[in-house]
All heavy atoms as an XYZ file, in Angstrom:
1028
protein
N     109.860    101.155    147.389
C     108.686    101.944    146.864
C     108.907    103.369    147.348
O     108.568    104.260    146.650
C     107.481    101.352    147.594
C     106.223    102.337    147.626
C     105.670    102.553    146.296
C     105.758    102.726    148.733
C     104.621    103.429    146.282
C     104.686    103.600    148.730
C     104.072    103.935    147.577
O     103.019    104.757    147.481
N     109.533    103.656    148.451
C     109.531    104.973    149.029
C     110.840    105.787    148.442
O     111.010    106.941    148.799
C     109.410    105.065    150.518
O     110.559    104.430    151.047
N     111.773    105.106    147.794
C     112.960    105.702    147.428
C     112.654    106.822    146.318
O     111.759    106.715    145.535
C     113.888    104.620    146.858
C     114.426    103.659    147.800
C     115.225    102.588    147.198
C     115.296    104.356    148.920
N     113.516    107.772    146.388
C     113.353    108.917    145.499
C     113.232    108.609    143.937
O     112.440    109.304    143.317
C     114.605    109.852    145.654
C     115.071    109.351    147.021
C     114.694    107.932    147.207
N     113.965    107.583    143.475
C     113.801    107.226    142.068
C     112.681    106.433    141.726
O     112.356    106.291    140.486
C     115.124    106.498    141.496
C     115.426    105.159    142.296
C     114.784    104.057    141.986
C     116.300    105.233    143.342
C     115.060    102.735    142.533
C     116.567    104.071    143.992
C     115.889    102.916    143.727
N     111.886    105.964    142.727
C     110.511    105.419    142.411
C     109.325    106.304    142.773
O     108.412    106.521    141.985
C     110.418    104.112    143.351
C     108.988    103.464    143.075
C     111.451    103.188    142.926
N     109.430    107.010    144.007
C     108.363    107.863    144.349
C     108.887    109.094    145.108
O     109.244    108.962    146.335
C     107.378    106.947    145.361
O     106.450    107.703    145.876
N     109.120    110.088    144.412
C     109.797    111.401    144.972
C     108.940    111.775    146.167
O     107.837    111.729    146.225
C     109.959    112.333    143.905
C     109.070    111.742    142.851
C     108.773    110.387    143.062
N     109.662    112.598    147.009
C     108.991    113.444    148.187
C     108.365    112.468    149.249
O     107.205    112.777    149.585
C     108.077    114.407    147.671
C     108.771    115.422    146.649
O     109.926    115.822    146.912
N     108.058    115.717    145.588
N     109.009    111.352    149.446
C     108.363    110.448    150.519
C     109.450    110.352    151.621
O     109.697    109.089    152.035
C     108.044    109.100    149.928
C     106.714    109.022    149.362
O     105.797    109.735    149.799
N     106.491    108.212    148.370
N     109.913    111.352    152.151
C     110.946    111.334    153.308
C     110.502    110.483    154.414
O     111.244    109.765    155.149
C     111.462    112.698    153.575
C     112.712    112.481    154.452
C     110.448    113.423    154.445
C     113.979    111.957    153.698
N     109.157    110.644    154.832
C     108.628    109.824    155.938
C     108.653    108.396    155.695
O     109.050    107.674    156.563
C     107.190    110.477    156.335
C     106.521    109.646    157.405
C     107.284    109.891    158.730
C     105.060    110.110    157.510
N     108.225    107.928    154.549
C     108.139    106.526    154.132
C     109.638    105.989    154.166
O     109.950    104.938    154.527
C     107.313    106.209    152.977
C     105.887    106.448    152.954
C     105.284    106.072    151.601
C     105.249    105.415    153.936
N     110.551    106.767    153.472
C     111.933    106.360    153.375
C     112.549    106.118    154.739
O     113.231    105.189    154.914
C     112.639    107.376    152.573
O     112.010    107.499    151.154
C     114.129    106.871    152.258
N     112.374    107.157    155.578
C     112.943    107.027    157.038
C     112.282    105.841    157.733
O     113.099    105.008    158.274
C     112.691    108.371    157.771
O     113.143    109.477    156.958
C     113.361    108.350    159.099
N     111.021    105.671    157.669
C     110.461    104.587    158.513
C     110.813    103.144    157.819
O     111.281    102.272    158.536
C     108.877    104.549    158.248
O     108.338    105.981    158.730
C     108.206    103.583    158.981
N     110.972    103.008    156.512
C     111.235    101.756    155.982
C     112.873    101.530    156.072
O     113.102    100.400    156.327
C     110.899    101.812    154.328
C     109.433    101.635    154.239
O     108.692    101.110    155.040
N     108.921    102.315    153.191
N     113.513    102.545    156.038
C     115.026    102.382    156.266
C     115.331    101.906    157.668
O     116.143    101.093    157.992
N     114.601    102.597    158.623
C     114.750    102.096    160.023
C     114.342    100.708    160.273
O     114.980     99.804    160.996
C     113.960    103.163    160.994
O     114.432    104.395    160.764
C     114.115    102.671    162.397
N     113.274    100.339    159.574
C     112.715     98.971    159.730
C     113.663     97.953    159.052
O     113.893     96.906    159.590
N     114.287     98.306    157.995
C     115.332     97.428    157.339
C     116.464     97.175    158.349
O     116.858     96.020    158.379
C     115.831     97.976    155.989
C     117.142     97.370    155.514
C     114.798     97.967    154.920
N     117.048     98.220    158.925
C     118.193     98.066    159.908
C     117.754     97.296    161.050
O     118.342     96.301    161.401
C     118.591     99.529    160.345
C     119.621     99.366    161.391
C     119.217    100.281    159.147
N     116.580     97.520    161.649
C     116.129     96.737    162.838
C     115.947     95.287    162.364
O     116.353     94.240    163.183
C     114.909     97.349    163.406
C     115.251     98.662    164.076
C     114.207     96.348    164.500
C     114.054     99.514    164.456
N     115.248     94.988    161.402
C     114.978     93.623    160.849
C     116.234     92.952    160.529
O     116.381     91.658    160.653
C     113.905     93.558    159.840
C     112.508     93.989    160.312
C     112.035     93.131    161.401
O     112.193     91.956    161.381
O     111.415     93.662    162.150
N     117.258     93.661    159.876
C     118.527     92.924    159.468
C     119.241     92.568    160.726
O     119.825     91.449    160.721
C     119.333     93.997    158.670
O     118.664     94.238    157.502
N     119.214     93.385    161.744
C     119.902     92.978    163.023
C     119.233     91.722    163.594
O     119.860     90.893    164.058
C     119.926     94.204    164.024
C     120.429     93.630    165.358
C     120.848     95.315    163.359
N     118.013     91.710    163.621
C     117.099     90.696    164.126
C     117.416     89.338    163.391
O     117.742     88.378    164.000
C     115.620     90.988    164.066
C     114.708     89.779    164.411
C     114.563     89.523    165.834
C     114.037     89.084    163.511
C     113.721     88.479    166.269
C     113.309     88.043    164.000
C     113.180     87.727    165.273
O     112.367     86.682    165.719
N     117.479     89.334    162.078
C     117.790     88.127    161.371
C     119.290     87.648    161.465
O     119.542     86.544    161.734
C     117.535     88.357    159.839
C     118.047     87.275    158.901
C     116.045     88.712    159.576
N     120.162     88.702    161.603
C     121.572     88.357    161.881
C     121.840     87.738    163.174
O     122.446     86.582    163.172
C     122.447     89.560    161.710
C     124.021     89.442    161.899
C     124.434     88.608    160.710
C     124.664     90.716    161.837
N     121.055     88.284    164.232
C     121.232     87.522    165.480
C     120.562     86.229    165.484
O     121.154     85.224    165.996
C     120.522     88.512    166.605
C     121.321     89.741    166.795
C     120.283     87.729    167.847
C     120.566     90.756    167.731
N     119.526     85.986    164.754
C     118.793     84.697    164.798
C     119.760     83.757    164.060
O     120.018     82.699    164.462
C     117.468     84.855    164.007
C     116.864     83.486    163.787
C     115.925     83.077    164.786
C     117.071     82.783    162.738
C     115.318     81.850    164.646
C     116.423     81.457    162.615
C     115.465     81.200    163.595
N     120.327     84.104    162.872
C     121.280     83.271    162.201
C     122.497     82.905    163.008
O     123.012     81.766    162.960
C     121.728     83.898    160.836
C     120.612     83.918    159.757
C     121.083     84.658    158.647
C     120.197     82.526    159.372
N     122.950     83.831    163.729
C     124.179     83.464    164.625
C     123.820     82.582    165.764
O     124.587     81.665    165.984
C     124.743     84.830    165.181
C     125.354     85.738    164.119
C     125.722     84.568    166.390
C     125.621     87.141    164.612
N     122.739     82.785    166.333
C     122.381     81.864    167.537
C     121.492     80.680    167.256
O     121.354     79.797    168.133
C     121.654     82.826    168.544
C     122.377     83.986    169.096
C     121.569     84.763    169.933
C     123.671     83.508    169.834
N     120.963     80.408    165.979
C     120.092     79.395    165.660
C     120.999     78.004    165.682
O     122.207     78.139    165.230
C     119.492     79.587    164.294
N     120.271     76.858    165.942
C     121.065     75.574    165.842
C     121.399     75.411    164.345
O     120.745     75.866    163.419
C     119.994     74.562    166.249
C     119.044     75.380    166.964
C     118.981     76.837    166.603
N     122.414     74.579    164.063
C     122.854     74.408    162.689
C     121.793     73.989    161.687
O     121.718     74.513    160.612
C     124.057     73.395    162.642
C     124.664     73.134    161.319
C     125.977     72.609    161.429
N     126.591     72.221    160.123
C     127.148     73.132    159.073
N     127.019     74.331    159.452
N     127.627     72.729    158.092
N     121.075     73.004    162.079
C     119.986     72.498    161.238
C     118.950     73.645    160.895
O     118.614     73.902    159.639
C     119.246     71.257    161.826
C     118.270     70.756    160.961
C     117.628     69.449    161.667
C     116.580     68.769    160.775
N     115.872     67.725    161.348
N     118.560     74.379    161.854
C     117.544     75.466    161.679
C     118.289     76.590    160.747
O     117.699     77.134    160.003
C     117.204     76.040    162.980
C     116.110     77.003    162.858
C     114.770     76.456    162.573
O     114.586     75.205    162.765
O     113.739     77.246    162.268
N     119.550     76.789    161.124
C     120.237     77.887    160.360
C     120.312     77.564    158.842
O     120.052     78.484    158.109
C     121.735     77.944    160.924
C     122.500     79.121    160.459
C     123.840     79.268    160.931
C     123.869     79.293    162.492
N     125.177     79.495    162.988
N     120.576     76.274    158.488
C     120.692     75.956    157.096
C     119.325     76.227    156.369
O     119.141     76.677    155.205
C     121.169     74.516    156.904
C     122.659     74.344    157.321
C     122.975     72.910    157.268
C     123.533     75.103    156.463
N     118.276     75.786    157.124
C     116.881     75.913    156.569
C     116.564     77.459    156.319
O     116.056     77.806    155.220
C     115.876     75.243    157.709
C     114.419     75.481    157.271
C     113.559     74.710    158.252
C     112.246     75.292    158.202
N     111.405     74.704    159.322
N     116.958     78.147    157.405
C     116.486     79.671    157.178
C     117.453     80.298    156.183
O     116.931     81.199    155.486
C     116.651     80.367    158.696
C     115.699     79.825    159.589
C     116.647     81.822    158.529
C     114.224     79.928    159.281
N     118.683     79.942    156.094
C     119.496     80.607    155.121
C     119.072     80.362    153.727
O     119.128     81.139    152.877
C     121.025     80.088    155.358
C     121.722     80.634    156.486
C     123.078     79.993    156.731
O     123.459     79.030    156.180
O     123.871     80.669    157.569
N     118.617     79.042    153.550
C     118.032     78.607    152.257
C     116.825     79.514    151.920
O     116.512     80.027    150.750
N     115.887     79.668    152.865
C     114.679     80.524    152.701
C     115.104     81.831    152.438
O     114.447     82.526    151.631
C     113.778     80.290    153.921
C     112.397     80.986    153.817
C     111.609     80.449    152.773
C     111.818     80.796    155.215
N     115.994     82.454    153.197
C     116.451     83.778    153.063
C     117.009     84.012    151.725
O     116.798     85.135    151.047
C     117.459     84.057    154.126
C     117.996     85.541    154.128
C     116.728     86.492    154.438
C     119.100     85.689    155.230
N     117.726     83.113    151.183
C     118.322     83.188    149.799
C     117.274     83.301    148.733
O     117.334     84.109    147.792
C     119.332     82.035    149.543
N     116.240     82.438    148.845
C     115.163     82.390    147.913
C     114.324     83.785    148.038
O     114.201     84.452    146.923
C     114.029     81.317    148.227
C     114.745     79.964    147.882
C     112.774     81.471    147.404
C     113.992     78.845    148.318
N     114.057     84.249    149.170
C     113.400     85.448    149.402
C     114.101     86.700    148.819
O     113.651     87.644    148.181
C     113.003     85.711    150.917
C     111.977     84.733    151.234
C     112.547     87.226    151.189
C     111.602     84.706    152.771
N     115.424     86.715    149.133
C     116.301     87.818    148.590
C     116.476     87.781    147.100
O     116.492     88.806    146.536
C     117.707     87.748    149.319
C     117.702     88.241    150.794
C     119.108     88.095    151.440
C     117.251     89.631    151.048
N     116.483     86.572    146.585
C     116.516     86.531    145.124
C     115.260     86.982    144.531
O     115.351     87.739    143.428
C     116.585     85.019    144.680
O     117.844     84.434    145.237
N     114.113     86.732    145.057
C     112.836     87.202    144.503
C     112.838     88.892    144.652
O     112.478     89.595    143.585
C     111.674     86.629    145.246
C     111.524     85.171    144.940
C     110.389     87.436    144.847
C     110.472     84.405    145.706
N     113.213     89.287    145.777
C     113.324     90.690    146.014
C     114.273     91.398    145.062
O     113.939     92.425    144.455
C     113.657     90.995    147.467
C     113.756     92.488    147.688
C     112.638     93.204    148.093
C     115.068     93.227    147.738
C     112.606     94.548    148.299
C     115.061     94.514    148.113
C     113.900     95.082    148.287
N     115.528     90.834    144.931
C     116.520     91.358    143.937
C     116.034     91.384    142.543
O     116.198     92.439    141.903
C     117.731     90.582    144.007
N     115.171     90.335    142.031
C     114.646     90.287    140.771
C     113.741     91.399    140.584
O     113.791     92.153    139.473
C     113.933     88.983    140.503
O     115.120     87.981    140.717
C     113.412     88.829    139.108
N     112.785     91.602    141.508
C     111.865     92.718    141.446
C     112.470     93.979    141.389
O     112.110     94.824    140.559
C     110.764     92.502    142.610
C     109.860     91.331    142.496
C     109.823     93.875    142.659
C     109.081     90.965    143.665
N     113.530     94.281    142.210
C     114.115     95.532    142.262
C     114.893     95.779    141.003
O     114.918     96.863    140.516
C     115.080     95.466    143.487
N     115.606     94.732    140.536
C     116.402     95.034    139.229
C     115.555     95.333    138.009
O     115.688     96.125    137.196
C     117.317     93.693    138.927
C     118.553     93.672    139.902
C     119.363     92.541    139.681
C     119.465     94.975    139.666
N     114.412     94.486    137.886
C     113.442     94.676    136.829
C     112.866     96.035    136.852
O     112.718     96.779    135.964
C     112.367     93.628    136.889
C     111.126     93.986    135.963
C     112.903     92.231    136.383
N     112.419     96.553    138.152
C     111.772     97.829    138.257
C     112.781     98.889    137.975
O     112.391     99.917    137.279
C     111.166     98.023    139.588
O     112.114     98.053    140.598
N     113.975     98.812    138.222
C     115.009     99.787    138.020
C     115.513     99.818    136.547
O     115.599    100.898    135.993
C     116.182     99.765    138.965
C     117.374    100.484    138.663
C     115.822    100.054    140.473
N     115.687     98.631    136.101
C     116.425     98.603    134.721
C     115.486     98.637    133.587
O     115.799     98.980    132.474
C     117.293     97.440    134.649
C     118.468     97.335    135.632
C     119.230     96.103    135.607
C     119.390     98.496    135.469
N     114.234     98.070    133.861
C     113.355     97.880    132.603
C     112.035     98.770    132.671
O     111.359     98.849    131.622
C     112.876     96.397    132.583
N     111.752     99.432    133.807
C     110.507    100.038    133.942
C     110.826    101.676    134.224
O     111.844    101.903    134.851
C     109.658     99.596    135.059
C     109.248     98.140    134.932
C     108.443     97.558    136.122
C     108.300     97.916    133.640
N     109.981    102.495    133.749
C     110.161    103.963    134.038
C     108.845    104.492    134.545
O     107.811    104.006    134.295
C     110.429    104.639    132.705
C     111.734    104.229    132.043
C     112.883    104.587    132.836
O     112.929    105.664    133.465
N     113.869    103.801    132.892
N     108.947    105.605    135.321
C     107.769    106.274    135.608
C     106.741    105.605    136.506
O     106.962    104.923    137.488
N     105.369    105.820    135.993
C     104.367    105.223    136.753
C     104.321    103.667    136.714
O     103.830    103.022    137.533
C     103.004    105.618    136.132
O     102.778    105.212    134.768
N     104.899    102.998    135.640
C     105.152    101.544    135.687
C     105.954    101.079    136.656
O     105.659     99.969    137.344
C     105.597    100.974    134.261
C     104.602    101.273    133.100
N     103.364    100.799    133.080
C     104.748    102.077    132.030
C     102.653    101.228    131.978
N     103.540    102.040    131.415
N     107.105    101.718    136.875
C     108.039    101.298    138.013
C     107.380    101.441    139.321
O     107.373    100.543    140.200
C     109.300    102.290    137.971
C     110.155    101.926    139.044
C     111.380    102.994    139.089
N     112.178    102.704    137.946
C     113.112    103.567    137.519
N     113.410    104.726    138.062
N     113.741    103.341    136.403
N     106.656    102.592    139.509
C     105.941    102.870    140.758
C     104.943    101.742    141.045
O     104.686    101.357    142.037
C     105.278    104.294    140.848
C     104.802    104.668    142.212
C     104.310    106.113    142.220
C     103.874    106.440    143.552
N     103.242    107.684    143.663
N     104.074    101.392    139.923
C     103.034    100.452    140.240
C     103.641     99.061    140.589
O     103.036     98.427    141.529
C     102.232    100.336    138.877
O     101.607    101.463    138.604
N     104.723     98.684    140.037
C     105.366     97.290    140.285
C     105.869     97.347    141.696
O     105.571     96.439    142.481
C     106.494     97.026    139.273
C     107.286     95.867    139.767
C     105.904     96.644    137.907
N     106.427     98.539    141.986
C     106.955     98.578    143.492
C     105.869     98.594    144.513
O     106.018     98.085    145.526
C     107.988     99.824    143.523
S     109.421     99.693    142.644
N     104.775     99.301    144.114
C     103.684     99.345    145.015
C     103.053     98.022    145.245
O     102.699     97.607    146.412
C     102.545    100.284    144.520
C     102.886    101.724    144.576
C     101.975    102.734    143.853
O     101.351    102.224    142.857
O     101.985    103.853    144.146
N     102.768     97.263    144.141
C     102.357     95.972    144.360
C     103.243     95.047    145.124
O     102.795     94.339    146.060
C     101.970     95.291    142.973
C     101.572     93.959    143.100
C     100.775     96.008    142.384
N     104.508     95.057    144.892
C     105.418     94.285    145.506
C     105.567     94.652    147.065
O     105.560     93.708    147.946
C     106.896     94.429    144.891
N     105.577     95.898    147.290
C     105.519     96.309    148.716
C     104.298     95.860    149.505
O     104.246     95.401    150.629
C     105.649     97.797    148.764
N     103.118     95.884    148.718
C     101.990     95.451    149.370
C     101.892     94.012    149.689
O     101.486     93.520    150.601
C     100.686     95.943    148.451
O     100.492     97.249    148.355
N     102.459     93.178    148.678
C     102.491     91.689    148.932
C     103.379     91.424    150.109
O     103.088     90.693    151.024
C     102.941     91.073    147.614
C     103.247     89.602    147.764
C     101.777     91.182    146.520
N     104.575     92.089    150.112
C     105.447     91.791    151.161
C     104.974     92.306    152.563
O     105.141     91.597    153.620
C     106.892     92.454    150.924
C     107.728     91.702    149.910
C     108.259     92.403    148.926
C     107.940     90.432    150.040
C     108.973     91.773    147.944
C     108.630     89.730    149.182
C     109.227     90.319    148.027
N     104.284     93.323    152.506
C     103.630     93.815    153.827
C     102.458     92.833    154.272
O     102.337     92.673    155.506
C     102.953     95.235    153.654
O     103.911     96.108    153.501
N     101.692     92.411    153.379
C     100.644     91.371    153.808
C     101.333     90.050    154.280
O     100.908     89.679    155.377
C      99.744     90.976    152.657
C      98.923     89.741    152.896
C      98.891     92.183    152.212
N     102.424     89.664    153.743
C     103.218     88.444    154.277
C     103.735     88.809    155.535
O     103.694     87.952    156.566
C     104.316     88.122    153.311
C     103.669     87.588    151.910
C     105.199     87.013    153.915
C     104.686     87.291    150.784
N     104.305     89.991    155.705
C     104.838     90.408    156.993
C     103.881     90.397    158.140
O     104.092     89.851    159.306
C     105.592     91.783    156.928
C     106.107     92.181    158.286
S     106.635     93.854    158.467
C     105.071     94.662    158.540
N     102.645     91.032    157.986
C     101.586     91.059    158.990
C     101.004     89.680    159.121
O     100.561     89.381    160.229
C     100.572     92.134    158.537
C     101.031     93.469    158.760
C     101.227     94.388    157.735
C     101.404     93.946    160.018
C     101.717     95.682    158.013
C     101.925     95.296    160.284
C     102.022     96.152    159.300
O     102.426     97.389    159.468
N     101.017     88.819    158.072
C     100.472     87.520    158.325
C     101.432     86.522    158.852
O     100.950     85.491    159.421
N     102.666     86.867    158.994
C     103.718     85.816    159.456
C     103.367     85.414    160.925
O     103.623     84.242    161.231
C     105.173     86.304    159.286
O     105.347     87.434    160.047
N     102.973     86.306    161.895
C     102.653     85.832    163.176
C     101.554     84.770    163.299
O     101.473     84.070    164.161
C     102.326     87.032    164.051
C     103.086     88.202    163.246
C     103.040     87.719    161.753
N     100.784     84.721    162.257
C      99.689     83.803    162.128
C     100.158     82.291    162.050
O      99.527     81.420    162.415
C      98.658     84.080    161.014
C      97.912     85.331    161.101
C      97.136     85.534    159.853
C      97.013     85.314    162.310
N     101.474     82.145    161.630
C     102.088     80.827    161.479
C     102.132     80.145    162.807
O     102.152     78.926    162.782
C     103.425     80.952    160.827
O     104.336     81.643    161.724
N     102.194     80.885    163.982
C     102.206     80.257    165.214
C     100.732     79.950    165.814
O     100.717     79.214    166.688
C     103.098     81.139    166.238
C     103.566     80.379    167.379
C     102.264     82.333    166.691
C     104.692     79.505    167.080
N      99.795     80.473    165.246
C      98.442     80.300    165.699
C      98.016     78.790    165.770
O      97.293     78.399    166.645
C      97.386     81.082    164.760
C      97.471     82.642    165.022
S      97.293     83.091    166.717
C      95.686     82.653    167.053
N      98.496     78.000    164.864
C      98.173     76.620    164.892
C      98.643     75.919    166.207
O      97.933     75.167    166.788
C      98.714     75.796    163.652
C      98.228     74.383    163.628
C      98.756     73.763    162.348
N     100.183     73.276    162.663
C     100.848     72.304    162.187
N     100.153     71.460    161.513
N     101.967     72.091    162.484
N      99.902     76.251    166.607
C     100.496     75.716    167.840
C      99.710     76.340    168.988
O      99.481     75.631    169.925
C     102.026     76.133    167.906
C     102.759     75.544    168.953
C     102.622     73.981    169.020
C     104.138     76.069    168.943
N      99.470     77.648    168.840
C      98.668     78.225    170.128
C      97.330     77.512    170.245
O      96.738     77.198    171.387
C      98.451     79.688    169.799
C      97.427     80.287    170.854
C      99.804     80.349    169.961
N      96.462     77.296    169.087
C      95.266     76.522    169.161
C      95.427     75.103    169.589
O      94.596     74.704    170.372
C      94.501     76.726    167.799
C      94.191     78.217    167.623
C      93.371     75.878    167.865
C      93.694     78.516    166.181
N      96.340     74.576    169.146
C      96.643     73.041    169.446
C      96.945     72.887    170.957
O      96.410     72.011    171.644
C      97.657     72.531    168.554
C      98.066     71.029    168.640
C      99.168     70.585    167.851
C      99.554     69.161    167.992
N     100.678     68.817    167.082
N      97.918     73.719    171.442
C      98.295     73.577    172.778
C      97.349     74.390    173.832
O      97.458     74.110    174.942
C      99.766     74.176    172.949
O      99.790     75.535    172.662
C     100.670     73.298    172.221
N      96.468     75.188    173.229
C      95.572     76.024    174.019
C      96.504     76.918    175.055
O      96.008     77.126    176.163
C      94.540     75.249    174.827
C      93.541     74.557    173.729
C      92.544     73.813    174.487
C      91.581     73.160    173.384
N      90.652     72.252    173.965
N      97.608     77.378    174.606
C      98.455     78.190    175.377
C      99.088     79.276    174.433
O      99.462     79.040    173.334
C      99.519     77.243    175.929
O     100.564     78.113    176.619
N      99.114     80.443    175.019
C      99.811     81.534    174.281
C     101.320     81.615    174.652
O     101.923     82.650    174.327
C      99.127     82.902    174.615
C      97.698     82.867    173.986
C      99.109     83.204    176.099
N     101.824     80.655    175.187
C     103.241     80.493    175.619
C     104.135     80.909    174.323
O     105.196     81.433    174.508
C     103.575     79.176    176.203
C     105.028     78.898    176.479
C     105.410     77.682    176.990
O     104.283     76.682    177.079
O     106.450     77.302    177.230
N     103.754     80.364    173.221
C     104.582     80.593    172.014
C     104.333     81.736    171.195
O     104.917     81.995    170.118
C     104.444     79.296    171.086
C     104.718     78.004    171.786
C     103.807     77.217    172.275
C     106.119     77.671    172.067
C     104.047     76.028    172.975
C     106.429     76.580    172.737
C     105.426     75.613    173.262
O     105.730     74.534    173.906
N     103.264     82.418    171.617
C     102.859     83.676    170.897
C     103.417     84.892    171.483
O     102.986     85.290    172.626
C     101.367     83.762    170.823
C     100.719     84.831    169.940
S      99.098     84.536    169.864
C      98.646     86.052    169.103
N     104.347     85.704    170.873
C     104.950     86.820    171.659
C     103.791     88.033    171.535
O     103.542     88.434    170.532
C     106.187     87.106    170.682
C     105.863     86.527    169.433
C     104.927     85.269    169.593
N     103.558     88.393    172.745
C     102.561     89.518    172.963
C     103.115     90.679    172.297
O     102.276     91.490    171.606
C     102.232     89.636    174.435
C     101.336     90.848    174.629
C     100.080     90.766    174.240
C     101.799     91.932    175.182
C      99.215     91.833    174.372
C     100.985     92.945    175.303
C      99.724     93.026    174.949
N     104.368     91.216    172.698
C     104.879     92.420    172.176
C     104.791     92.527    170.625
O     104.493     93.561    170.038
C     106.121     92.793    172.817
C     106.128     93.162    174.273
C     107.537     93.358    174.810
C     105.316     94.316    174.540
N     105.039     91.349    169.973
C     105.077     91.333    168.555
C     103.772     91.583    168.035
O     103.543     92.323    167.127
C     105.808     90.041    168.033
C     105.840     89.830    166.457
C     106.640     90.873    165.832
C     106.256     88.455    166.140
N     102.924     90.860    168.579
C     101.450     90.971    168.135
C     100.939     92.271    168.393
O     100.260     92.842    167.610
C     100.564     89.959    168.921
O     101.057     88.605    168.710
N     101.149     92.853    169.566
C     100.612     94.320    169.961
C     101.348     95.300    168.823
O     100.548     96.155    168.321
C     101.001     94.573    171.257
C     100.807     96.058    171.822
C      99.269     96.251    171.728
C     101.350     96.311    173.147
N     102.585     95.304    168.729
C     103.218     96.210    167.913
C     102.844     96.038    166.448
O     102.748     96.961    165.594
C     104.608     96.391    168.159
C     104.934     97.190    169.427
C     105.259     96.549    170.588
C     104.719     98.454    169.482
C     105.443     97.112    171.762
C     104.939     99.237    170.659
C     105.355     98.545    171.803
N     102.669     94.799    165.949
C     102.145     94.629    164.664
C     100.777     95.258    164.404
O     100.429     95.856    163.399
C     102.131     93.128    164.149
S     103.678     92.457    163.646
N      99.937     95.091    165.447
C      98.584     95.699    165.419
C      98.702     97.190    165.293
O      98.114     97.970    164.511
C      97.769     95.265    166.595
C      96.561     95.909    166.896
C      95.425     95.764    166.026
C      96.431     96.862    167.827
C      94.252     96.456    166.226
C      95.239     97.637    167.958
C      94.139     97.353    167.222
N      99.588     97.674    166.280
C      99.693     99.217    166.322
C     100.256     99.792    165.017
O      99.886    100.842    164.520
C     100.534     99.611    167.503
C     100.023     99.425    168.914
C     100.893     99.666    170.003
C      98.703    100.189    169.154
N     101.243     99.109    164.416
C     101.832     99.580    163.309
C     100.853     99.570    162.151
O     100.636    100.499    161.235
C     103.156     98.699    162.947
S     103.945     99.331    161.526
N     100.045     98.426    162.013
C      99.111     98.218    160.931
C      97.972     99.316    161.143
O      97.510     99.938    160.191
N      97.677     99.658    162.373
C      96.669    100.730    162.645
C      97.115    102.059    162.198
O      96.462    102.888    161.704
C      96.221    100.693    164.111
O      95.763     99.414    164.410
C      95.258    101.634    164.387
N      98.482    102.260    162.467
C      99.038    103.593    162.111
C      99.023    103.734    160.622
O      98.675    104.843    160.133
C     100.420    103.752    162.717
O     100.401    103.558    164.055
N      99.474    102.732    159.862
C      99.463    102.762    158.529
C      97.994    102.971    157.949
O      97.778    103.728    156.899
C     100.142    101.538    157.807
C     101.626    101.772    157.801
C     102.381    100.868    158.674
C     102.418    102.640    157.377
N     103.741    101.219    158.516
C     103.811    102.276    157.768
C     102.257    103.805    156.480
C     104.918    103.156    157.275
C     103.422    104.588    156.091
C     104.663    104.233    156.437
N      96.998    102.355    158.603
C      95.645    102.463    158.125
C      95.254    103.911    158.341
O      94.728    104.433    157.344
C      94.784    101.481    158.852
C      93.317    101.663    158.544
C      92.837    101.167    157.336
C      92.369    102.320    159.531
C      91.430    101.161    157.100
C      91.082    102.450    159.257
C      90.666    101.850    157.947
N      95.541    104.480    159.389
C      95.154    105.937    159.674
C      95.961    106.830    158.708
O      95.395    107.740    158.208
C      95.432    106.302    161.153
C      94.537    105.454    162.043
C      95.322    107.782    161.296
C      94.924    105.544    163.518
N      97.163    106.428    158.377
C      97.971    107.276    157.532
C      97.287    107.236    156.066
O      97.317    108.332    155.381
C      99.468    106.767    157.470
C     100.257    107.481    156.480
C     100.899    108.593    156.785
C     100.501    106.956    155.182
C     101.608    109.386    155.824
C     101.326    107.487    154.301
C     101.899    108.710    154.514
N      96.859    106.079    155.759
C      96.057    105.957    154.397
C      94.832    106.797    154.461
O      94.541    107.352    153.357
C      95.861    104.485    154.143
C      94.968    104.166    153.042
C      95.401    104.889    151.608
N      94.432    104.647    150.791
C      93.807    105.690    150.198
N      94.044    107.021    150.570
N      92.886    105.445    149.215
N      94.062    106.729    155.523
C      92.788    107.456    155.585
C      93.049    108.970    155.376
O      92.196    109.685    154.747
C      92.045    107.241    156.912
C      91.487    105.972    157.195
C      90.772    105.782    158.492
C      90.481    105.651    156.001
N      94.124    109.569    155.786
C      94.366    110.913    155.787
C      95.361    111.268    154.475
O      95.507    112.347    154.214
C      94.999    111.661    157.025
C      96.351    110.921    157.398
C      94.009    111.461    158.175
C      96.972    111.519    158.542
N      95.805    110.264    153.811
C      96.658    110.470    152.691
C      96.122    110.187    151.422
O      94.906    109.969    151.330
N      96.856    110.199    150.395
C      96.358    109.862    149.103
C      97.005    108.662    148.440
O      96.868    108.627    147.138
C      96.513    111.186    148.204
C      95.908    112.349    148.736
C      96.741    113.351    149.370
C      94.646    112.538    148.588
C      96.025    114.467    149.950
C      93.958    113.656    149.073
C      94.728    114.650    149.841
O      94.070    115.733    150.351
N      97.678    107.860    149.036
C      98.425    106.750    148.564
C      97.550    105.535    148.683
O      97.623    105.007    149.808
C      99.876    106.609    149.127
C     100.680    105.662    148.330
O     100.105    104.844    147.486
O     101.907    105.648    148.515
N      96.973    104.980    147.749
C      96.177    103.737    147.850
C      96.766    102.471    148.170
O      96.400    101.602    148.770
C      95.350    103.622    146.500
C      96.340    104.302    145.502
C      96.829    105.389    146.283
N      98.143    102.501    147.997
C      98.953    101.254    148.256
C      99.394    101.231    149.715
O      99.872    100.234    150.165
C     100.076    101.017    147.266
C      99.488    100.627    146.007
C      99.205    101.405    144.991
C      99.370     99.179    145.802
C      98.815    101.000    143.758
C      98.948     98.685    144.614
C      98.647     99.635    143.656
N      99.341    102.367    150.391
C      99.754    102.375    151.815
C      98.487    101.855    152.560
O      98.466    101.107    153.419
C     100.088    103.720    152.229
C     100.253    103.832    153.802
C     101.440    104.286    151.640
């Protein structure tokens, strides 16, 4: 969404998202290296599905769409993936409620997801991009 051929003059978003891609890629790579074999196969399958969906959206937007249509598709896709990302820590909430223990809920992940979401909310309030 923030790349120059989709939305020009978004160096802040490009830098932020590029840094996030690098950090999350390292995290996923470490997880795949250290995960038990059964878990690794499950995650690799899920990762293949997600990357296929992402690649399809990227290719369609680059090859078949131009201008505002391309930007709109990328904005919607980025918004959907962001909602999924921010909602993913909720997947552990069932276990937290069931065990009545926050042992399985990483505090720092929850805190920084909250701070990141708050930062983007404030950025949106002072900016002009409705999809941020």
